[in-house]
N, C-alpha and C positions, 0 to 999 in steps of 0.2 A: 419103700418107694423113695425116689430121689428128689421129690418136691419140685420137679420141673413140669411146668404146664405151658403148652403152646397153643395159641388161639389162631384160628383162621375163619374168615367169614366173607360174605359179599356185602357187608353193611357200610363199608367206607368209614371215614372218620369225620364226617360233616355233622353228625349229631351224637347223641349220648349212648347209642346202643352198645358200642364196644366198651365204653367206660362202665356201663351197667353190668356187663358180663364180668369185667375185672373186679368190680365191687363185690359181686356174689362170691367170686373165688376167694377174695381176701376175707370175706365174712366167715367162710368155712374155716380158713386157716391163714392168718396174716403172715406166716413164715414162708408161704409158697412163693416160688419165683415164676413170674408170668412173662412170657415172651410172645411176640406176634410173628406168625409165619407171613400172612398178608391179610388185609381186609379189603383188598381191591379186586377180588374175584368179580368178574362181570355178573350182574344180577341173575340169579337162578341157574348159573352155568355149572352144573354138577361135574361135567367133563373137566373143566378147568380146575375145579376144586380137587378132583381126583389126581390130575397131573401134578399140581403143586404139592400135594402131600408126598407123592413119589420123589419130587425134587428135594424134599427136606428130611422126611422121616428117617431114611436109612443112616443119616449122619448123627442122630441123637442117641444118647446112652440108653441101654436097657432100662426099662421102668419109666421112661418119659411118657407123659400123657398129652395127647393132642385132642383138642376140641375143634371140630370143623362144622360150621353152620352155614351151609348153602342149602336151603330147605324150601323149595317152592311148594311142597306138599304139606307144610306145617299144619298140624291139627287133623290131618287125614289119617287113613288107616295104615300109612307107611310105618314100618318099624323104626323105633329108636334103638340104638345098639351101642355096645362097646366091643371092639374087635382087638384081639391081641395078635400082633404080627409074629412071624417066625423069628424075628430078632428081639422080641420082648418089649416093644413099644405098644402102647394102647391108644386106640382111636375112638373117641366118643363122637357119634355122628348119626344123622338119619341114615337108614339103609336105603339109599336112593340112587346108587351108582357111584357115590363118593369114594368107595373103597376099591373101585375097579382096578386102577393101576397097581395099587399095593398088592391086591390079591393075585394079579397076574405076574408081577415081577419079583416081589419080596416073599409073598405068601402070607395068608391069614391062618394062624394056627387054631384059633378058637374064637367064637363070637357068641355074645349073650344079648338078649333083648332086655332093655331097661324096663323094669316093672312100672306099671301105670301109676302106682302110688309113690314112686321115687321122684319127688320134685320139691322145689323150694317152698317152704312154708309161706303162705300168703299169696300164692300164685294160682289157687284153685279155680279162679274165675276166668283167667286169661288163657286162651289157647293159641295165641299168635306169636309168642316170643319164647319158644322152647330153647333157643340159644342161651337165654338168661335163666329161665326157670327150671330147665332139665339138664341140658348138656354142660353148661359151665358148672352148675351145682354138682352134678355127678362126677365130672372130671376133677373138680377140686377135692371131692371126698376121696376119690381113688388116689390122686397124687399125694394127698396128705396121710394116707393110710387109714382114714376113718371108715372106709368101706373097701372091702376086698373085691377083686374082679369077680369072684364067685358069688358075692352077695348082691351084685348088680341086678340079676334076674336070671331067668331060665336060659340055658344054652340051646342053640338051634344049629342045624347042620351048616357047615361052611359052604356047602354046595348051594344053599338057598340065598346066599348074598346076591343082591341085585347088581348085575354087571352091565356096564355100558358096552356098546360095540366099539372095540379098539381095533381098527383095521391093521392088517399085516401087509408089509411091502412085498413086492413081487419082483423077481429077477427073470428076465427073458431075453435071450440072444444078446447078452452083453449090456442090457439096459435095465436099470432099477426104477420101478414106479412105486411111489409112496404118497403119503399125505403130509400136509403141513399141520402138525398137531397143535402148535401154539406159537407165540412170539416170545422172544426175549424182549419183554415189554418196553423197557426203558430205551432200548437201542434199536428196535425194529428189525432184528434178525429173525429169519424164518427157522424154526426148529421142526425138523421132520421126524417121522417114525422110522427112518432108515438107520439102522445101527451101524456103527463103524465097522463091525465084523462083516456085516452083509455088504457094505460098500467095497470091501476088499475083493469081492468076487469080480469086480470089473478091472482089477489089477492096476489101480491108479497109485501113483507115487506123488509125494510132495513136489510141486512145481508143474505137474501135468495139467493140461487143459481139460475141463469137463464141459461137455455139451449139455446144457441144462434147459429144460422147458417147463413152464408152469401153465396149467390148464384150470379154467373155471368151467366145470362141466365138459362139454365137447369143444369149447372155444380155447384156443391157445392164446394166452394173454401176454406171454413173455418168453423170450429165448435169449440166452447168453452163452458165450464161451468164456469161462472164468477159471481162475487158478485154484487148484486144490492146495491149500496153504496150511502150514503148521501153526502160524500165528497171524494176527492182523498185521503185524509189522512186516510180514513177508510180501505185502503188496503196497502199492502207493495209496496215499490218502485219496478217497473218492473212488477207488477201484473195488470191484466186487470180488468175492472169494467164497469158496466152500471150505468148511473146516469142521473139526470134531468138537462138539460143544461139551459142556460140563456133565451132560447126561450120557456121554459116549454115543451120541447120535449125530448124524450129519446136519449141518446148519448152513444157511446162506446169509451173507451179510455184505454191507458196504463198509469199508474201513472208514470210521468216523462219520457214518451216515446211516440212515434208516432205509433198508431195502423195502420193507413193507410200505412205507410212505412214498418212496420214490416211484414204485411201480403199482401201487394200489392193490396189494396182495392181501387176501384174507386167509382164514384158517378153517380146517376141517370141512365138513359138508362136501361140496362139489370140487374143492380145491385139491388138485393133484400135482405132483412134481415128478419129473423124470430126469435121470442122470445117466450119462454114458461117457466113456473115455473118448476124447477128441484128438489127443496127441500130446507129445512132449512139448512143454513150453519153449524148450531150447530150439525146437524145430519149427515152431509155429508162432506167427506174430499177429494172430487174429483176435487177440484178447480184448474185445470191446463189447460193451453191452448194447443190445438192440431190443426195442420193444415193438411187438406186433400189435 
């Protein structure tokens, strides 16, 4: 093992929960290197946990261990597991949908259920902090080489992994309809489930104008004609743009502003977004945002 362990949770940093997890890790092996993916997952949001794992896991070396604790069903009959990706990273997590994006995009090669007796000594009476008492403990053992993947517990079929509904975008008559999967949280950009490859089906080129509409259920809440830009610097400060984000999906932003805040846009659920080619920017001067 490479002694790399990465933590993710919805605990935040306002109390001692994350520090307790880190303490358990170092008690198993003080030479382990601990990193944080994020501890700002919205409470109980397993979809966001799944997405953020996909954002980070593929870029870590083979043998890296991730501990993800977004666990609204803690103490229930849901499985605790360790999954090994097709790239050789390992994810310690409740099997509650957190593995969905990795299973779909990267692939899960093998998964094992954490045996009930595998837990930190002294935690037998508490059933509400498995992030500390089971997941961090088991993750540290694997990352340090004190427990092998095979020793975690019994294998079960990859097909039994709990998977969340991850909608697929649709192309019809030159228009793409997708969802707003998440936000670029710090900057308020909208990250969609429309891949850059799929976007090419509307034959857009950098500098072209895109006719974009956003719906909340059946209600259209925003429409803009905006530039498909290679970088933020391709448009003026305060101007909206469509660009390819770091996940190779289409995103919507305001240069040096928050699109989500400016137009009160949410994610997932009933939020839909459509894109279609409006014309070449060199031929059209209509590039202005409007809110309906």
